[in-house]
N, C-alpha and C positions, 0 to 999 in steps of 0.2 A: 419313695414316700409321696404322700399327697400334700398339695399346697393350697387346699381349699380355703384356708383362712387368710391367705395373702392376697393383697391387691395386685392389679396389673403393674403399677409402678414399682411395687416391692419385688415382683418377679423379675422385672427388668433390672433392678438394682442387684438382685441376687445373681442374675446371669452375668452382669458386669464384674461382680466379685470373683466369679469362677474364671473369667477370662484374665483378670488382673493377677490372680494368684499364680498363674503359669509364668508370668513375666517378672516375678519378684527376684531380685538379684542381690540386694544389700539392705542394710538397716534403714537407709533413707526411704527406699521403696516400701519397706514393711511399715514404717511410720505412717506414710501416706495411706497405705492399705488399711491400717487400724483405724484411721480417721473415717474412712468410708464405711468400715464395718460398724463402728460405734454409732454412726448416724442412723442406723437402722433401729436402734433401741433407745428408749427414754432413760438412759442410765446416768447416774451421778458418780458412780464408781465402777471401774472396769479393770480387771486384771487378766492377762493372758500368760499362762505358765506353760513352758515347753519342758518336757521331761523325757528321760529314757528309763528303761528298766534293766537292772543288772541282777539276775536271780530274783530274789524277793525284795530287792531294794530299789526305790525310786530315786533317781538322780536329777537334780535341777539343772537344766541346760540354759534357760533364759527366762526372764521375768519382765513383763511390761506392765507397769502400774499407772493407772490414771485415776487418782482420787481416793484410793484406799489408804488408811493410815500408814505412816512410815513404819510404825512398830510391827504391823502385820507383814509388810514387805520384808523387814529385817528377819522375821521369823522364817519366811520362805528361803531367804538367802543363806540363813544358817542351817538350812535343811531340816529344821524342826517340824515345819508344817508338812514337808514331803514325807517324813518318817511317820507322822501320825495322821495323814490325810486319808480318812476312811473311804472316801468316794473313789479313790484310785484302785481299790481292790474289787470293784464290781466286776462281774463276769462278762457283761455285755461290752462289745468292742466300741460301741457308740451309744451314749445315753445322755438325756437332758432331764433335769428336774428342778424343782423349786424348793425353798425352805422358808420357814417362818420361825420366829422366836418361840412360839408355843410348841412347835415340833421338836426343837432342840431341847426344850425343857422336859419333853417326853422321852429323852435319851436317843433321839435320832441324831446321828453324827454330823450330817451335812449342815454346815453353817455354824457348828459349835465354836470354831476358832473366831469367826467373825463377830459373834455375840460379845466376845471379850472387848471388842473395840467399838461397841455401840451400834453395830449394824444389825437391824432387826429382821430383815427379810431379803431375799434375793433369788436370782436365777443362775444356774450353773450347768455346764455341759462338759463332758469328757470324751475324747476319742483316744483309743489306746495306741501305743507306739507299735510300729512294725519294723522289719529289718531295714527298711529304707527311709522311714520317716519317724520323727519324734512323736510322742504323745502330746496332747494339748488339753489343758484344763482352762476353761474360760469361766470366770466368775464375775457377776455384775450385780449391782444394787441400784434401786431407783423406784420412783413412784410408778405403779401400774405394771411392774415387771412380773412379779410372782404370780399374780392372779389372772393374767391375760394369756390364754392358750396360743394366741397368735405369735407371741414372743418365743414360746417353746418351739413352735414349728419353724420359725425363722432361724433360731440358733441351731437346731438339728440340721437344717440345710447348709448352714455356714461352716460348721465344724470341719468337714473334710477340706474345705478351701483354706481355712486357717492353718490346718495341719500341713498342707502342701506349701503354703507361703512361708511358714516358720521353718520348715525343714530346708527349704532352699536357702534361706538366710544363714542357717547354721551349716550349710554345705553337707547336709546329710542326704538330700535327694540329688542324684547326679547323672543322668536323670533316673527315674524309677525303673524305666524299661529300656535296656539296651536293645538295639534293633534285632529282630528275630526271636526275642524271648517270648513274645506274646503273639499267638497266631489267631487272627480273626478272619472270618469269612468276609467276602465282599459285602454281603447283606448286613452283617454285624457292624462293619465299618460305616455303612450308610445309616443304620439306626443310631450308632454312636454319634455321628456328625450332627444329626437332627436333635438328639438329646442335648448335646453341647450347645445347640442353637436355641435351647429353651423350649422345645416343642413337647407337648403332652403325647402320651401313647396314642390317643385318638388322632391327633394331628399327624403324627408319623405314619399311622395306618393309611390316612387319606393321601398323604404325599407319595408314599411308596406303593400305594394300591394293594395293600395286604390287609388282613384282618387285624383287629386290635389284639386278639388272642395271640396271633403270630408275633406281634410287636412285643408283647409281654414275655413270650418265649425267648426272644432274642435278648431282651433286657436281663432276664435271669441268667442266660449264658454269659453275657457281658460281665455281670456281677461276679460270677464264678471265675472267669478267666482273669479279670483284673484284680480279684481279691478285694472287691468293694463291699462296704457294709450296707449301703443304701444307694438310692438313685443319685443323691447329691455327690456321693463318693465316686460313683461311676463317672460323673461329669468332671470332677476334679482330677481324677487319674486319667480319664480318657482324653482330656484336652491335651495333656502332655504326650500321650501316645500318638495322637493324630499329628502332632507337630514333628514326629520322627519319620513320618511316611515319605 
Protein backbone atom coordinates (compact mmCIF):
# COMPACT_ATOMS: atom_id res chain seq x y z
CA UNK A 1 0.00 0.00 0.00
CA UNK A 2 0.99 3.64 -0.40
CA UNK A 3 1.65 5.94 2.56
CA UNK A 4 1.51 9.26 0.68
CA UNK A 5 -0.80 10.93 3.22
CA UNK A 6 1.34 10.08 6.24
CA UNK A 7 4.02 12.34 7.68
CA UNK A 8 7.58 11.22 8.40
CA UNK A 9 6.84 11.11 12.13
CA UNK A 10 3.72 8.99 11.51
CA UNK A 11 5.74 6.57 9.37
CA UNK A 12 8.26 6.25 12.20
CA UNK A 13 5.43 5.58 14.68
CA UNK A 14 3.97 3.00 12.33
CA UNK A 15 7.32 1.25 12.05
CA UNK A 16 7.62 1.17 15.84
CA UNK A 17 4.15 -0.39 16.08
CA UNK A 18 5.23 -3.15 13.69
CA UNK A 19 8.30 -3.87 15.84
CA UNK A 20 6.38 -3.75 19.13
CA UNK A 21 3.69 -6.14 17.82
CA UNK A 22 6.28 -8.91 17.46
CA UNK A 23 7.20 -8.67 21.15
CA UNK A 24 3.69 -8.73 22.65
CA UNK A 25 3.46 -11.52 25.24
CA UNK A 26 0.60 -10.70 27.64
CA UNK A 27 -2.32 -8.41 28.43
CA UNK A 28 -0.08 -5.79 30.05
CA UNK A 29 2.03 -5.58 26.88
CA UNK A 30 -1.12 -5.32 24.79
CA UNK A 31 -2.54 -2.55 26.99
CA UNK A 32 0.60 -0.46 26.43
CA UNK A 33 0.44 -1.31 22.73
CA UNK A 34 -3.14 -0.06 22.47
CA UNK A 35 -2.13 3.22 24.10
CA UNK A 36 0.50 3.75 21.38
CA UNK A 37 -1.98 2.77 18.67
CA UNK A 38 -4.72 5.06 19.99
CA UNK A 39 -2.34 8.03 20.05
CA UNK A 40 -2.24 7.96 16.24
CA UNK A 41 -5.93 8.87 15.96
CA UNK A 42 -7.98 11.75 17.43
CA UNK A 43 -10.48 9.30 18.89
CA UNK A 44 -12.84 9.73 21.80
CA UNK A 45 -14.04 6.14 21.67
CA UNK A 46 -12.11 3.05 20.61
CA UNK A 47 -12.99 -0.63 20.58
CA UNK A 48 -10.82 -3.54 19.48
CA UNK A 49 -12.70 -6.80 18.96
CA UNK A 50 -10.87 -10.09 18.39
CA UNK A 51 -12.95 -12.88 16.88
CA UNK A 52 -12.73 -16.26 15.17
CA UNK A 53 -15.00 -17.88 12.63
CA UNK A 54 -16.59 -21.29 13.10
CA UNK A 55 -18.43 -22.14 9.91
CA UNK A 56 -20.80 -19.22 9.36
CA UNK A 57 -20.67 -18.13 13.01
CA UNK A 58 -18.39 -15.41 14.42
CA UNK A 59 -17.18 -16.03 17.98
CA UNK A 60 -16.00 -13.24 20.27
CA UNK A 61 -12.51 -13.91 21.68
CA UNK A 62 -11.67 -10.59 23.33
CA UNK A 63 -12.97 -7.05 23.59
CA UNK A 64 -11.05 -3.91 24.57
CA UNK A 65 -13.29 -0.87 25.07
CA UNK A 66 -12.14 2.68 25.65
CA UNK A 67 -15.03 5.10 25.82
CA UNK A 68 -17.87 3.35 24.03
CA UNK A 69 -21.07 3.00 26.11
CA UNK A 70 -21.21 0.06 28.51
CA UNK A 71 -24.45 -1.09 26.88
CA UNK A 72 -22.72 -1.48 23.53
CA UNK A 73 -19.93 -3.49 25.15
CA UNK A 74 -22.52 -5.71 26.83
CA UNK A 75 -24.12 -6.41 23.46
CA UNK A 76 -20.80 -7.67 22.07
CA UNK A 77 -20.09 -9.78 25.13
CA UNK A 78 -23.50 -11.40 24.81
CA UNK A 79 -22.60 -12.19 21.17
CA UNK A 80 -25.55 -10.17 19.85
CA UNK A 81 -23.40 -7.75 17.88
CA UNK A 82 -21.18 -10.55 16.54
CA UNK A 83 -24.22 -12.37 15.24
CA UNK A 84 -25.64 -9.31 13.52
CA UNK A 85 -22.42 -7.47 12.60
CA UNK A 86 -22.78 -7.07 8.84
CA UNK A 87 -19.25 -5.75 8.24
CA UNK A 88 -17.77 -9.14 9.15
CA UNK A 89 -19.29 -10.84 6.10
CA UNK A 90 -17.38 -8.65 3.63
CA UNK A 91 -15.40 -10.64 1.07
CA UNK A 92 -12.16 -8.65 1.30
CA UNK A 93 -9.60 -10.02 3.81
CA UNK A 94 -8.74 -6.49 4.93
CA UNK A 95 -10.86 -3.38 4.50
CA UNK A 96 -11.31 0.02 6.12
CA UNK A 97 -14.29 2.34 5.80
CA UNK A 98 -16.19 5.15 7.47
CA UNK A 99 -19.83 5.64 8.33
CA UNK A 100 -22.13 8.57 9.05
CA UNK A 101 -25.56 8.75 10.56
CA UNK A 102 -27.09 9.73 7.20
CA UNK A 103 -25.62 6.57 5.62
CA UNK A 104 -27.15 4.38 8.31
CA UNK A 105 -30.49 6.05 7.68
CA UNK A 106 -30.09 4.99 4.04
CA UNK A 107 -29.99 1.34 5.18
CA UNK A 108 -26.19 1.01 5.15
CA UNK A 109 -25.43 -1.47 7.93
CA UNK A 110 -22.04 -0.21 9.16
CA UNK A 111 -22.59 1.88 12.28
CA UNK A 112 -26.22 0.90 12.72
CA UNK A 113 -25.59 -0.50 16.21
CA UNK A 114 -23.60 2.60 17.25
CA UNK A 115 -26.44 4.96 16.30
CA UNK A 116 -28.55 3.39 19.04
CA UNK A 117 -26.05 4.72 21.57
CA UNK A 118 -25.81 8.27 20.23
CA UNK A 119 -22.62 7.83 18.16
CA UNK A 120 -23.16 9.64 14.85
CA UNK A 121 -20.04 8.87 12.79
CA UNK A 122 -16.88 6.84 12.91
CA UNK A 123 -14.07 4.88 11.29
CA UNK A 124 -13.78 1.10 11.29
CA UNK A 125 -11.53 -1.59 9.88
CA UNK A 126 -11.63 -5.38 9.72
CA UNK A 127 -8.96 -7.97 9.03
CA UNK A 128 -10.24 -11.51 8.62
CA UNK A 129 -9.10 -14.44 10.79
CA UNK A 130 -6.64 -17.03 9.49
CA UNK A 131 -5.67 -20.49 10.72
CA UNK A 132 -3.01 -18.98 12.99
CA UNK A 133 -4.44 -15.56 13.87
CA UNK A 134 -7.72 -14.12 15.08
CA UNK A 135 -9.74 -11.64 13.09
CA UNK A 136 -9.78 -8.06 14.35
CA UNK A 137 -12.51 -5.43 14.15
CA UNK A 138 -11.38 -1.94 15.12
CA UNK A 139 -14.03 0.72 15.58
CA UNK A 140 -13.48 4.31 16.67
CA UNK A 141 -15.35 7.60 16.88
CA UNK A 142 -14.11 11.17 17.26
CA UNK A 143 -13.80 14.54 15.56
CA UNK A 144 -12.10 14.55 12.12
CA UNK A 145 -11.98 10.75 11.88
CA UNK A 146 -14.59 9.88 9.27
CA UNK A 147 -13.76 12.59 6.72
CA UNK A 148 -9.97 12.51 6.85
CA UNK A 149 -8.44 10.01 4.34
CA UNK A 150 -5.18 10.07 6.29
CA UNK A 151 -6.84 8.16 9.14
CA UNK A 152 -8.14 5.49 6.76
CA UNK A 153 -4.63 5.02 5.39
CA UNK A 154 -3.13 4.76 8.87
CA UNK A 155 -5.72 2.24 10.08
CA UNK A 156 -5.19 0.11 6.96
CA UNK A 157 -1.48 0.00 7.77
CA UNK A 158 -2.06 -0.76 11.47
CA UNK A 159 -4.59 -3.61 11.23
CA UNK A 160 -2.10 -6.43 10.46
CA UNK A 161 0.00 -5.39 13.47
CA UNK A 162 -3.06 -5.29 15.72
CA UNK A 163 -3.95 -8.77 14.48
CA UNK A 164 -0.50 -10.15 15.26
CA UNK A 165 -0.42 -8.49 18.70
CA UNK A 166 -3.90 -9.68 19.70
CA UNK A 167 -3.24 -13.22 18.44
CA UNK A 168 -0.08 -13.43 20.54
CA UNK A 169 -1.95 -12.38 23.69
CA UNK A 170 -4.58 -15.06 23.05
CA UNK A 171 -1.85 -17.67 22.39
CA UNK A 172 -3.15 -18.28 18.88
CA UNK A 173 0.06 -17.29 17.11
CA UNK A 174 2.85 -19.61 18.24
CA UNK A 175 4.71 -18.59 16.07
CA UNK A 176 2.96 -18.29 12.72
CA UNK A 177 5.84 -19.99 10.88
CA UNK A 178 7.71 -23.00 12.24
CA UNK A 179 11.25 -23.11 10.84
CA UNK A 180 11.42 -24.54 7.34
CA UNK A 181 7.77 -23.94 6.42
CA UNK A 182 8.45 -20.76 4.43
CA UNK A 183 11.21 -20.88 1.84
CA UNK A 184 12.52 -17.48 0.79
CA UNK A 185 15.43 -16.75 -1.50
CA UNK A 186 18.39 -14.78 -0.20
CA UNK A 187 17.23 -11.75 -2.19
CA UNK A 188 13.70 -12.05 -0.80
CA UNK A 189 15.14 -12.07 2.72
CA UNK A 190 17.15 -8.95 1.90
CA UNK A 191 14.08 -7.14 0.52
CA UNK A 192 12.02 -8.26 3.51
CA UNK A 193 14.60 -6.94 5.98
CA UNK A 194 14.54 -3.50 4.37
CA UNK A 195 10.74 -3.48 4.17
CA UNK A 196 10.64 -4.22 7.89
CA UNK A 197 13.09 -1.34 8.29
CA UNK A 198 10.50 1.01 6.83
CA UNK A 199 12.12 1.51 3.42
CA UNK A 200 10.13 2.29 0.27
CA UNK A 201 10.51 0.26 -2.94
CA UNK A 202 12.66 3.03 -4.40
CA UNK A 203 14.92 3.10 -1.35
CA UNK A 204 15.29 -0.70 -1.41
CA UNK A 205 16.19 -0.57 -5.10
CA UNK A 206 19.00 1.90 -4.40
CA UNK A 207 20.29 0.00 -1.36
CA UNK A 208 20.36 -3.35 -3.19
CA UNK A 209 21.37 -1.86 -6.56
CA UNK A 210 18.43 -3.40 -8.40
CA UNK A 211 15.55 -1.85 -10.33
CA UNK A 212 12.38 -0.69 -8.61
CA UNK A 213 10.46 -3.07 -10.88
CA UNK A 214 12.54 -5.97 -9.50
CA UNK A 215 11.78 -4.87 -5.94
CA UNK A 216 8.05 -4.87 -6.74
CA UNK A 217 8.46 -8.39 -8.16
CA UNK A 218 10.05 -9.59 -4.90
CA UNK A 219 7.37 -7.84 -2.82
CA UNK A 220 4.68 -9.66 -4.82
CA UNK A 221 6.43 -12.98 -4.19
CA UNK A 222 6.75 -12.19 -0.48
CA UNK A 223 3.03 -11.41 -0.30
CA UNK A 224 2.18 -14.77 -1.88
CA UNK A 225 4.60 -16.82 0.21
CA UNK A 226 3.63 -15.18 3.51
CA UNK A 227 -0.09 -15.11 2.74
CA UNK A 228 -0.12 -11.35 3.31
CA UNK A 229 -2.97 -9.06 2.31
CA UNK A 230 -0.88 -5.93 1.75
CA UNK A 231 2.52 -4.35 2.40
CA UNK A 232 1.81 -3.69 6.07
CA UNK A 233 0.80 -7.33 6.47
CA UNK A 234 4.10 -8.41 4.89
CA UNK A 235 5.95 -6.38 7.52
CA UNK A 236 3.84 -7.76 10.38
CA UNK A 237 4.32 -11.39 9.34
CA UNK A 238 7.84 -10.97 7.99
CA UNK A 239 9.20 -9.52 11.22
CA UNK A 240 8.37 -12.74 13.03
CA UNK A 241 9.83 -14.84 10.22
CA UNK A 242 13.10 -12.91 10.33
CA UNK A 243 13.28 -13.58 14.07
CA UNK A 244 13.31 -17.33 13.36
CA UNK A 245 16.41 -17.23 11.13
